[in-house]
Steps between C-alpha positions, in 0.01 A plus 500: 500500500629846417429836656125554529465818299171680539262421217185711472367265233516197729501617861396152616813341352715771659343447843550125474866544400552750781338269756723215387813716525396601853430138594845404378654801679650624174461861607768636267282397204190687612364806323489694827371829357191342347451263794479798736253677270281190472492459877394864541230447238369196687451713812319769302274242339392367840408852609318564172312172541382605846390843376323344201317254722384787724360700206222251432346483850542875545308561177226260605475658846469841336225373269331323793487827692396732217291268282284306745243414232772327298631281782561145395633176636766517228653804671495318833653190342770703328576682824536173690713348223746792507507493878607134490760573231640788706518271803683238294739759357583627848561144617731438204674837530480604868741790444210679323309536828663835593402632154137402560427824689594717201382263224134618497611857425714366216197307370286813464 
């Protein structure tokens, strides 16, 4: 295996090569610059996922409050679904919990 050069066309292959180099402790062959950027991106994506998941229940709560005649079980179901997904995300990525306080403002 050679140096795992970053490949935007096949990011999956690059991540697999990089993981294998790490597993084999062949650190000198890593593309450190892109590895650092990808790790930062992963953290941003988790935060964006949380914010995106909050947008749906916030929209339904807003509609629930201001459109009482339009209330539906679909809104309630969607709200509960996102609540479960947020719970699962926070279990998978517990370091997001401190961000939870500011995430609703980011979702608006």
